[in-house]
N, C-alpha and C positions, 0 to 999 in steps of 0.2 A: 525755689520755686513758688509762690503762695498755691493755694490748695485749686481756688478756680482753674488754673494753668495746667496742672494733673491730671485734674479731671479732663479739657480738653482736648489734652495729648491723648489720653487712656479710652475716648472715646473715640478719636480719630485712627488708632492702631485698632481697637475692635472692629470701627467701622470698612477698615483697610479687609479684615480678615475676613471681617463676612461679604463682601464683592470679592473674593477671592476663591472664599468656599464657592458664589454661589457660581460662581466662570467654572469653577470644576467643573460640579454638579452639572450644570448644563451641558457642557463640552464632551462628558463620558455619558452621560445619555443623548447626545446627536451622531455620537461616533463610538458607540459599544465595540470593546474591543472583542474579536471573533477567536472563540475558541471552540477546534472541533472539535469529536471525537475523535481518538486515537481510531485509525482501520490502517489496512493494504491491500495492496491494487494485487492482483492476481487474475493474468490475462494468456490466450494463446492466439499468437497469428499465424495465416496460413507463408508457405518459404520464400513469399515475394514481400511481406512488411505486412499486408493488412487484414482485416476480418474476413480475407477470403480465400479458397482453392487450399481448402483444410484439404491434406491425403488422409482421406474418407474412401479412397477405392484404391482399392493396391493389387497387384499379384503375388504370389504365391515368392519367394525369396529376395521379394523388391523393398525398400527403406524408404521411410515418411523420414520428413524433416521438420516441423515445426520452431516456430520460434515462442518462446517462453518471457515471459514481462513477469516482474515486480516493482512496485511503485511503493516506499516508505511514508506513510502516514502516520506513524506511529510516536512521534515527539521527542523522538528520542532513536540510538541506533541501535539494531534490530543482526543477530543473524539470523541467516535461513538458510534452508536446508528446499532443494527441488528436487521430488523423485516423481520419477515419469514409470510407467506401471504397465504391463500388455496382459492382459487377463490378469490379474491378481499377479504377476510373474514380475519385480524390479529389475527394468533394460535400461536404468538410465540414474545418476545420484547429480547433484553441483552444487556446491556452499555457495552460499550466497551473505556476503556483508552487508549493506546499505547504514548510512547517516540519514538523517532526519531529511525526510522532500529527495529521498535520490531515487535514480530507479535503473535498474538493470532489465535487460535483456539479452538473450542468450539463443543460440540455436540448437537444438536436442532433436535426434533423431532415433529411430527403431527401424523392424527390420523383421517381419511377418510370416511365419514357417507354416501356420496353417491356412486354410482355407473357411472361409465361412466370415458369420460377424466376430468381432471379437473388439470390448474395449480398451481402448487408450485410456488413460485415469493418470490426472500430474497431480499430485500433491503439496501440501507448502506446510512446508513446519515451522514453525518458533525456537530455533539452536538446532538441535542433534534428533534426531526421527527415534524419537517414539510414541507410543500413545495414539490417539487419534490428530489428525492434519489440522493447520489453524484454518486451510482453505484448499477445496480441491475440486480439479475441472474432469471435465472427459468428453470423448469424442468418440463415436462409432463408427471400429474401421471397415468396411467391406473386400473379406480377401477372395478373390478366382483363383 
């Protein structure tokens, strides 16, 4: 090959590389990868599976049931512990292990023994129960 042919070959290779790079930049500018901050959904539903009809008016000795839900958006598998407390006394605990983008829903029940206004608190811990909860929810229950 003579010098002129070599220069043309190098020019064509560089031109193709430049066009491929330009195509890549345009493609990723038009379609950026979606990266979200990791988070966990933690929610309660009434016994019928909707966000209504929570057991907020009960009689002494009566049980209430809620559906607790956890959805993992943490970009990795996570072990959680769900704790149910009635006026700061633990009345239920459930371990839950979820892969990324998995959801768990389960029934948890409690029984009220004292009349008055009582706080039902649901706490979500990452791993074992220690320190402050990762997420928490509360529901006021009126007991007659």
